[in-house]
N, C-alpha and C positions, 0 to 999 in steps of 0.2 A: 405773339404771332397775330392775334386778332387785330391789334393796333396797327401792325405793319400792313395788313390787308386793307384796313379802313383807309389809312393814309395813301395807299396806292390808288384806291378808288377815287379818293378826293383829288389826287393829282391828275388822273384821267379826266375827271370832270372839269378841272381848271383848263386843261388843254382844249376840251370841247367848247368851253365858254369863249375862248379866244377866237374861235372860228365861227361865231354867230353872225359876223358881218362879212359879206362878200359882194363885190361889185355894187356897193351902196344899198344892198337889199338885206333884210333881216332874215336869218334862218334859225329855226328852233332846234335846240340841242336834241340829239337822238339818244342821249343818256341823261340820267338825272343830274342836275346841277348840284353844286355844293350846298346851296340854299335849300334845294328840294330834299337832299339827303338828310339835312338837319331837321327839316319838317317831319320826314318819315321817322327818323330816330326818336324825336320827341313824342310822336303820336303812338308809336308801338307800346303796348302795355309793358309795365315793369316786370310783371310776373304772370305766369299762366294761371288759368282758373284752377287747374289741378296739377299737381306734380306728376310727371310721368312715372309709371310703374317701373320702367327700365328705359334704357336709351332707345330713342326712336330715330329713324332715318327717313327722310322725305325726298322724293324725286320731284323736282320742278321742271316740267317739260313744256316748252313754248313754241313748238314747231307749227307753222301755219303756211298754207299754200294759197295762192291767189291774193286774197286780202289779208294783210298782216297788220294787226293793231300797233300803232306807234307806241302805245302805252306799255307794251310788254316789258321793256327794261325797268320801268317803274314798279311793276308787279314783282319782278325778280328781286329788285333791291329791297322791297318791303318784306318779302319772305326771308331774305338773307339777314336783314337786321332783326327780324322777329326771332329767328333761330339763335342769333348771337346774344340778343338781349334777354330773352326769356329762358333760354336753355331747355325749352320744351322738346326740341328735336334738333338733329343735325340735318344739314341740307346738301343735296347734290343737284347742281344746275346743269342740265344737258339736253340738247336737242338731237342726240344720236339715237336713232330708233333701235339700235342694238341693245339699249337699256331694257327693252321689253322682251328680250330673249330670256327664257326661264332662269338660266344661271345668273343673269344680272338682276332681273326683277326680284328675285328672292331675297336680295339684300335690303329691300325697302319695306317699310311698314305701310306706306301710302304714296300715292302719286298726286301731283297737282297738274291739271291741264290749265295752264296760264294763258288764256286767250288763244288756245289752239284753234285751228280751222281747217276744214275739208279733210281729204283722205291722207292723213298724216303718216300712215305706214307705207304709203306708195311714194315713189319718186315724184318730184314736183312736175317734171316734164314727161310724165308717163306716156302721153299720146305720141311723143316723138321717138319713143323706143322702138326697136325692131320687134317683130312678133315673138321671137325667142326671148328677148329681154323682158317683154311684157309678161310672158308666161312665167318667167323666173321671179319677176317682181310680185306678181299675184300670189304665187306660191309662198313667198316670204311674208307677204302681207297677211295671208291666212294663218301662217304659223305664229306670227306675232299676236294676232287677234285671239287665237286659242290660248296662248300663254297669258295674255291679259285677262281673259275670262277666268282661266284657272286661278290666277292670282286673286281676283276679286271674290270668286265663289268660295275660296278657301279661307277668306277672312281679311284680305287686304283692303285698303281704303282708297277712295278716289274723291278728291275735291276739284270741282270744275268752276272756273271763273269766267264770267261774261260769255265771250264768243265760243268758249270751249264746248258749249251745247251744240254748236254747229259743226262739230267734228264728225267724221265718219258718216257723211250724209248718205252714202250708198250702202251702209252696213245696218240692216234693220235691228240687229241686236243692241246696238248702242242706244237706240231709243228706249229699250227696256232697261239698260244699265243706268242711264242718267234720268229716265222717267219723263222725258218730253222731247219734242223737236222744236227747233227754232223756226218761227214763222217770219217775223219782221220786227222793226222797231218804230211803232207809231209815234213815240216820243223821241225825236231825233236828239243827237248830241247837243247838250246845253239846255235841255228841257228840265224843268223843275216839277217834280211830282211829290205827292204825299204818300208815304208808305204806311200801311197798317201793321203794327206789331201784333201778330195773331195770338200769341200766348206769352204775355209779359213774364210769366214765371218759368218759362222753359229755359233750361241751362244754356242754350245757344243764343238766347235773346237777352241775356243779362246786360249786354252793352247799352241797350236802349233805355233811356231814362223815362220815357213816356210811351203811351199807346200808339202814337203816330210819330213819323219822322220825315222831315222834308229833305229831299236829296236832288241834286242836279247831276244828270248823267244821260246816257242813251239808254232808253228803257225798252226792253223786249216784251213781246207777247209770244206765247207758246202754242203749239199745236201737236198733232200726232198722238203720242202715247200719254200726254199729260192728263192726269186725273187725280183728284184728291182721294180716290179709292186706293191709290198706290203710294201717295206721297204724304209726308207730314210737312205741310206748308208752314213756314215760319214768318215770312214777310210777303206782303202783296200790295198792289196799288190800291189805295183808298179812293175808289171812284167817286165818292161823295165830296172829296176835297181836291180832286185832280181834273184838269181840263180834258174832257172826253170828246171834244169836238175836233180833235186832231184827225188827220187822214189815215186811212188804211187800218182802222180798228176792225178786226175780223171776228173776234170773239163776241158772242151774243149773251154769254152768261155773266159778264162782268168779273171774271176770275182771271186776274193777271198776277200770277205768282212771281216773286222775285227771288226768294230763297227757300230751300227745302232740304229735307234729309230723307233717306230711304235705305232699305236693305237691297243687296243683290247677292243672293245666296247667303253666305256668312259675312259678306263684305259690307262696308258702310260707305254710303254715298252722301256727299254734301254739295249743293249747288248754290251759287250766288250770282245773279245776273248783273250786279254792279261791277264796274271795272273798265269802262270805256275811256273815261277822262282821268288825267293824272292825279287830280286832287283827291280822288277816291282813295288813293294809297297813302295819303297823309291825314285822312279823317280818323280821329281816334276811336270814334264809335264803330265805324265800319271795320277798322283793323281789329278791334276787340272781337267783333262778330266773326271775322275770318279766322282769327286765332282759335276761338271756341269751336268753329267748324272743323278746323284742322285737328284739334285735339279729339274731336269726335271720330273722325275717320282714322286717326292713328290708334284709337282704341283706349284712350285715357279718360275722356270725358263721357261718362255714362249718362244716357238720357233716353227717354221714351221716344221711339220713332214709329209708333202706331200710326197708320195713315189717318189723315185728318177726318175723312168721312166716316171712319170706324170708331172714333172716340165716343165713349159712352155706351158702346154696344155690350 
């Protein structure tokens, strides 16, 4: 059955490739090509870091309003192949907000926000609704948020990729859940920065062969609730090896975290700011890091998530 699904995806990719030229102009495919699927498949780890204690189910949710990252299908494909290849979890891909109703959310061990953006529990054209429709939409939005909070505080997991940190901009509690708020991206798409591997011995950092790692992507800086008093920072921008003369750098403390973990109640949270450019999803080091982060939020990879500022106390 898995082979049939894979061949079907390949067929769809071939069809998409045939439409990359129109009126003499080149158009980029909106889904991964056959070659890209092959790259992803080869880059995904053969086995997980730990075998799951029991079967795990992961919801991959990619809804985004206003700005939607083109890379979303590449992230979905990477998670699908990761599930198939490692058998560390089963995957459900859906952008239906009904998945966050209690009866549906209870079937999952964790959720991935794959480049989600903005008020994803509200209709996209909320401002165009009638007052009655807006009232009903807000009530439903609040019910889904309560369900999500209950899920996490009871022990569910959440992994957030790149723009997912910019979700729920009008919901203060999400800043507490994820541990930061998106500010901007001083290093625009295509920028190369050096990342510092903060704790080479940490279980979620075993993918990285050295204490630094060069990566090309769109690089965020955080604001709001961000604090090492609340987060275990795993990767950060090495400011001694990165161009800091870019525009719109707002932080004055030199602390540009890229990946971290934390608790929310009994829930486990993992964030990775990488994931704007397609090649991120066929980089074997980054995919290994994401897999380890997923196994953490799913409850299989045990590791210390004491906030960084409190280590050694």
